[in-house]
N, C-alpha and C positions, 0 to 999 in steps of 0.2 A: 540461440537466445532471442534474436529478433523475430524469428518465425513464430516462436511461442507467444511473444508479446502481441504480434499481429493476430494470431489465432485467438488469444484471450480477448483482444479488442473486438474482433468480428463476432465472437460469441456474446460479448456484452451488447453489441449493436443489433444483433439478430432480433431480439424482441422489439426493438424500436422499428425495425424494418417491417416486421409482421404487423405492428400497429399502424404503420403508415399505409400498408396495403389494405387493411380493414377499414380504415377511417374514410369518411366521405371526402370527396375532393374539397380541400380547404385551402388555407392561405399557404401552408408549407408543404413541400414535397421533398422526400428523401430519396437519394440515389446512391447506391454503393459505388465507391471508386477504389482504386488501389491506395491503400494506406488510410482508409476511413470512409466517411460518408459525407456527401455534399447535401446541404439543406438549402433549398431554393425558396425564397420568399416570393410567392406569385404576385403579391400586391406591389412590391417595389422592385423586384428583379434582383435583389441582393442574394449572392451566393455565399454560403458559409461552409468552410471545411471543418468537419468535426472528427476528432481522433480520440481514441481511448488512451488516457494518460493516467497511470497508477490506479487503474480500476475506475476512473471517473471519465466522463465525456467532456472534452474540452473543445470549444468551437471558436474559430477566429474568422472574421470576414476577410474575403480576398482583398488584395490591395486596390484592384480597379473599382470594385463596388464600394469599398470603404470611403474612398475620396469622392466618389460620385454622389453618394447619398448623405454624406456629412457636410452640413453647411460650413463654409469658412468664416473667419472672423469678419471679413468685409461684408459678407452676406448678412450676418447677424447684426452688424452695425447699421447697415442700410435699413434693415427691417425695424430696428429699434428707433431710428430716426423717423421713419414713417409712422410708427405707432405713437411716438411722442407728439408729432405734428397733429395727428388725428385727435389725440386726447386734449391738446391745447384748443383745438377748434371746437370740440364738444364742450369744454369748460367755458369757453367764451360765449357760448350760446348761438354762435353763428352756425348756419347750416349750409352745406354745399347743395346747391340746387340748380338744376338745369332748366327749371321752369321759367317762362318768360314773365317779365314784370307786367303790371296792369297797363302801363302805357304802351308796351309792345303789343299786347293783345288787342287794345283799342285801335291802334294803328293798322294792324292786320285785318281786323273786321271792317274798318273803313275802306281799305283797298278792296276787299272781297265785295262789299256792298256796291261800290262804284262799278266794279267789273260786272256784277249781276244786273245792275240797272242798265248799263250799256248793252249787255247781251239781250235783255228782255226788250229793249228799244229796237234793236235790230230785228228780233223775231217778230215784233208787232208790224214794223215796216214791211217785212216780207209778206206777212199775212194780209196786210191791206192791199199790197200790190197784186196778190193772187186773187183777192175778192173783187178788186176793181176791174180786172180783166175777165172775170167770170171763168177763169180757167180752172179746170179740175186738177186737183193735186195728182202728181205722178206717183202711183202706187204700184209696186211690183209684188 
């Protein structure tokens, strides 16, 4: 009796396997195994065992992939809290920005200007020393 059931199931699944071979490489891959067919989701790695049951194909995810791909209540609560915080921030009109303030930009430019003036002063002093001694610059 069981062998007839398996034979009927495999006959039911045979067209699916033929379609899987003819289909371009997509998201799902089917692989026959003892007792049914394993469907692999190439995007998530989830494996599902499909069996023929009363003339219909019934698929159930494996225990290891079901827990790995299904977010838990804690994960969903944390995501909901983050979304709520972002929505409050957007509603208040404040914006999260890593850009410096005008005062910080002015201070930075002042420091750069001081640095460049000192550097140019040193370069002029060296140039005057070289011209005063009439020494030719060392070029290689």
